[in-house]
Each structure stands twice: as C-alpha cells, then as structure tokens.
GUMILUM-530203 format. One record per atom (N, C-alpha, C): residue number from 1; residue in one letter; atom name; y, z, x negated. Coordinates in steps of 0.05 Angstrom, whole numbers, padded with zeros to 5 digits. Layout:
(pt NUM, a, CA, (Y, Z, X));
...
END
This chain:
(pt 1, m, N, (-00112, -00022, -00366));
(pt 1, m, CA, (-00117, -00048, -00353));
(pt 1, m, C, (-00144, -00047, -00339));
(pt 2, s, N, (-00147, -00063, -00319));
(pt 2, s, CA, (-00172, -00063, -00304));
(pt 2, s, C, (-00193, -00079, -00319));
(pt 3, s, N, (-00218, -00076, -00310));
(pt 3, s, CA, (-00240, -00089, -00324));
(pt 3, s, C, (-00238, -00120, -00323));
(pt 4, s, N, (-00223, -00130, -00303));
(pt 4, s, CA, (-00220, -00159, -00301));
(pt 4, s, C, (-00200, -00170, -00321));
(pt 5, g, N, (-00185, -00152, -00334));
(pt 5, g, CA, (-00165, -00160, -00353));
(pt 5, g, C, (-00138, -00165, -00341));
(pt 6, a, N, (-00136, -00166, -00314));
(pt 6, a, CA, (-00110, -00171, -00301));
(pt 6, a, C, (-00096, -00145, -00296));
(pt 7, e, N, (-00070, -00146, -00299));
(pt 7, e, CA, (-00053, -00122, -00294));
(pt 7, e, C, (-00054, -00116, -00264));
(pt 8, r, N, (-00056, -00091, -00257));
(pt 8, r, CA, (-00057, -00082, -00229));
(pt 8, r, C, (-00032, -00064, -00225));
(pt 9, y, N, (-00021, -00065, -00201));
(pt 9, y, CA, (00003, -00050, -00194));
(pt 9, y, C, (-00002, -00032, -00171));
(pt 10, y, N, (00013, -00010, -00170));
(pt 10, y, CA, (00010, 00010, -00149));
(pt 10, y, C, (00038, 00018, -00139));
(pt 11, w, N, (00039, 00027, -00114));
(pt 11, w, CA, (00064, 00038, -00103));
(pt 11, w, C, (00061, 00068, -00104));
(pt 12, c, N, (00078, 00082, -00118));
(pt 12, c, CA, (00077, 00111, -00120));
(pt 12, c, C, (00093, 00123, -00097));
(pt 13, l, N, (00079, 00138, -00080));
(pt 13, l, CA, (00092, 00151, -00057));
(pt 13, l, C, (00110, 00174, -00066));
(pt 14, s, N, (00104, 00187, -00088));
(pt 14, s, CA, (00120, 00209, -00098));
(pt 14, s, C, (00147, 00200, -00110));
(pt 15, h, N, (00146, 00179, -00126));
(pt 15, h, CA, (00169, 00169, -00140));
(pt 15, h, C, (00182, 00145, -00127));
(pt 16, q, N, (00170, 00134, -00106));
(pt 16, q, CA, (00180, 00110, -00093));
(pt 16, q, C, (00186, 00088, -00112));
(pt 17, r, N, (00166, 00081, -00128));
(pt 17, r, CA, (00169, 00060, -00148));
(pt 17, r, C, (00142, 00047, -00154));
(pt 18, v, N, (00143, 00023, -00166));
(pt 18, v, CA, (00119, 00009, -00175));
(pt 18, v, C, (00109, 00022, -00201));
(pt 19, e, N, (00083, 00026, -00203));
(pt 19, e, CA, (00071, 00036, -00227));
(pt 19, e, C, (00048, 00018, -00235));
(pt 20, t, N, (00042, 00019, -00261));
(pt 20, t, CA, (00018, 00004, -00271));
(pt 20, t, C, (-00003, 00024, -00278));
(pt 21, e, N, (-00027, 00014, -00285));
(pt 21, e, CA, (-00049, 00031, -00293));
(pt 21, e, C, (-00043, 00049, -00317));
(pt 22, a, N, (-00024, 00040, -00334));
(pt 22, a, CA, (-00017, 00055, -00358));
(pt 22, a, C, (00000, 00079, -00352));
(pt 23, e, N, (00012, 00080, -00328));
(pt 23, e, CA, (00031, 00102, -00322));
(pt 23, e, C, (00030, 00110, -00293));
(pt 24, m, N, (00006, 00111, -00281));
(pt 24, m, CA, (00005, 00116, -00252));
(pt 24, m, C, (00000, 00146, -00246));
(pt 25, c, N, (00010, 00154, -00222));
(pt 25, c, CA, (00006, 00181, -00212));
(pt 25, c, C, (-00023, 00183, -00201));
(pt 26, a, N, (-00029, 00207, -00192));
(pt 26, a, CA, (-00055, 00213, -00180));
(pt 26, a, C, (-00060, 00195, -00156));
(pt 27, g, N, (-00085, 00190, -00150));
(pt 27, g, CA, (-00093, 00173, -00128));
(pt 27, g, C, (-00082, 00181, -00101));
(pt 28, r, N, (-00079, 00206, -00096));
(pt 28, r, CA, (-00069, 00215, -00070));
(pt 28, r, C, (-00039, 00208, -00066));
(pt 29, d, N, (-00026, 00200, -00088));
(pt 29, d, CA, (00003, 00194, -00087));
(pt 29, d, C, (00009, 00165, -00090));
(pt 30, r, N, (-00011, 00147, -00087));
(pt 30, r, CA, (-00005, 00119, -00091));
(pt 30, r, C, (-00020, 00101, -00072));
(pt 31, l, N, (-00010, 00077, -00068));
(pt 31, l, CA, (-00022, 00056, -00053));
(pt 31, l, C, (-00029, 00034, -00072));
(pt 32, g, N, (-00051, 00020, -00067));
(pt 32, g, CA, (-00058, -00002, -00084));
(pt 32, g, C, (-00087, 00000, -00092));
(pt 33, p, N, (-00096, -00018, -00109));
(pt 33, p, CA, (-00080, -00035, -00127));
(pt 33, p, C, (-00071, -00061, -00114));
(pt 34, y, N, (-00050, -00072, -00126));
(pt 34, y, CA, (-00039, -00098, -00118));
(pt 34, y, C, (-00039, -00116, -00142));
(pt 35, d, N, (-00040, -00142, -00137));
(pt 35, d, CA, (-00040, -00162, -00158));
(pt 35, d, C, (-00013, -00167, -00171));
(pt 36, s, N, (00008, -00159, -00158));
(pt 36, s, CA, (00035, -00164, -00169));
(pt 36, s, C, (00053, -00140, -00163));
(pt 37, a, N, (00074, -00137, -00179));
(pt 37, a, CA, (00093, -00116, -00174));
(pt 37, a, C, (00107, -00121, -00147));
(pt 38, s, N, (00112, -00146, -00140));
(pt 38, s, CA, (00124, -00153, -00115));
(pt 38, s, C, (00107, -00144, -00091));
(pt 39, d, N, (00081, -00148, -00092));
(pt 39, d, CA, (00063, -00139, -00071));
(pt 39, d, C, (00064, -00109, -00069));
(pt 40, a, N, (00065, -00095, -00092));
(pt 40, a, CA, (00066, -00066, -00091));
(pt 40, a, C, (00092, -00056, -00079));
(pt 41, e, N, (00114, -00070, -00084));
(pt 41, e, CA, (00140, -00062, -00073));
(pt 41, e, C, (00140, -00065, -00042));
(pt 42, q, N, (00123, -00082, -00032));
(pt 42, q, CA, (00122, -00087, -00003));
(pt 42, q, C, (00101, -00070, 00011));
(pt 43, a, N, (00089, -00051, -00004));
(pt 43, a, CA, (00067, -00035, 00007));
(pt 43, a, C, (00074, -00020, 00032));
(pt 44, l, N, (00097, -00007, 00032));
(pt 44, l, CA, (00104, 00009, 00056));
(pt 44, l, C, (00110, -00008, 00080));
(pt 45, a, N, (00122, -00031, 00075));
(pt 45, a, CA, (00127, -00050, 00098));
(pt 45, a, C, (00101, -00059, 00110));
(pt 46, k, N, (00081, -00065, 00093));
(pt 46, k, CA, (00055, -00073, 00103));
(pt 46, k, C, (00042, -00050, 00118));
(pt 47, v, N, (00044, -00026, 00109));
(pt 47, v, CA, (00033, -00003, 00123));
(pt 47, v, C, (00046, 00000, 00150));
(pt 48, r, N, (00073, -00003, 00152));
(pt 48, r, CA, (00087, -00001, 00177));
(pt 48, r, C, (00077, -00023, 00197));
(pt 49, e, N, (00074, -00048, 00187));
(pt 49, e, CA, (00065, -00070, 00203));
(pt 49, e, C, (00037, -00064, 00215));
(pt 50, r, N, (00019, -00055, 00198));
(pt 50, r, CA, (-00008, -00049, 00207));
(pt 50, r, C, (-00008, -00026, 00227));
(pt 51, n, N, (00007, -00005, 00221));
(pt 51, n, CA, (00008, 00017, 00240));
(pt 51, n, C, (00018, 00009, 00267));
(pt 52, e, N, (00039, -00008, 00268));
(pt 52, e, CA, (00050, -00017, 00293));
(pt 52, e, C, (00029, -00034, 00308));
(pt 53, a, N, (00015, -00051, 00294));
(pt 53, a, CA, (-00006, -00067, 00307));
(pt 53, a, C, (-00028, -00050, 00318));
(pt 54, w, N, (-00037, -00030, 00303));
(pt 54, w, CA, (-00058, -00012, 00312));
(pt 54, w, C, (-00049, 00005, 00336));
(pt 55, e, N, (-00024, 00014, 00335));
(pt 55, e, CA, (-00014, 00030, 00358));
(pt 55, e, C, (-00012, 00012, 00383));
(pt 56, a, N, (-00004, -00013, 00380));
(pt 56, a, CA, (-00002, -00031, 00403));
(pt 56, a, C, (-00030, -00036, 00414));
(pt 57, e, N, (-00050, -00039, 00396));
(pt 57, e, CA, (-00077, -00044, 00405));
(pt 57, e, C, (-00088, -00019, 00419));
(pt 58, d, N, (-00082, 00005, 00409));
(pt 58, d, CA, (-00090, 00030, 00422));
(pt 58, d, C, (-00078, 00031, 00450));
(pt 59, e, N, (-00053, 00024, 00453));
(pt 59, e, CA, (-00040, 00025, 00479));
(pt 59, e, C, (-00053, 00005, 00498));
(pt 60, r, N, (-00059, -00019, 00488));
(pt 60, r, CA, (-00072, -00039, 00504));
(pt 60, r, C, (-00099, -00029, 00513));
(pt 61, w, N, (-00114, -00018, 00495));
(pt 61, w, CA, (-00141, -00007, 00500));
(pt 61, w, C, (-00140, 00015, 00521));
(pt 62, e, N, (-00119, 00032, 00519));
(pt 62, e, CA, (-00117, 00054, 00538));
(pt 62, e, C, (-00103, 00046, 00564));
(pt 63, g, N, (-00096, 00020, 00567));
(pt 63, g, CA, (-00084, 00010, 00591));
(pt 63, g, C, (-00055, 00017, 00595));
(pt 64, k, N, (-00041, 00023, 00573));
(pt 64, k, CA, (-00013, 00030, 00574));
(pt 64, k, C, (00005, 00005, 00572));
(pt 65, r, N, (-00006, -00018, 00567));
(pt 65, r, CA, (00009, -00043, 00565));
(pt 65, r, C, (-00002, -00063, 00584));
END
C-alpha cells in the first residue's frame, strides 16, 4: 500500500490486466499509478488519446494541417 494509505492501481502491459501494489510487475511493464481499478483499465485508451493529440499538434506545427 502507498504511504498515503490509499490503494493504488496499475495497468500491466505484459499481462494486460489491472494490478495492485501487492502484486505488480516491474516498472518497465506497467502504467500508473491510478486511484481506481477503472482508471487503470482505461490507461491504454488514455495513452492513445494523448498520442493522437500530440501527433495532430506535431502536424499542425510542421504545417501539414
């Protein structure tokens, strides 16, 4: 458990599942921490959204849009 006493959740990239601090994989294999299991489950969707926004901004910056 974290020092704040609240449970933290992670998305494991290796196992494609939510993990807690009690059973988490190595740092290179996970995203997080998140405050809820639901937030952790949405981690990859959030990554996709951010990547798309950054790519669009890069294209705008480079004058491709």
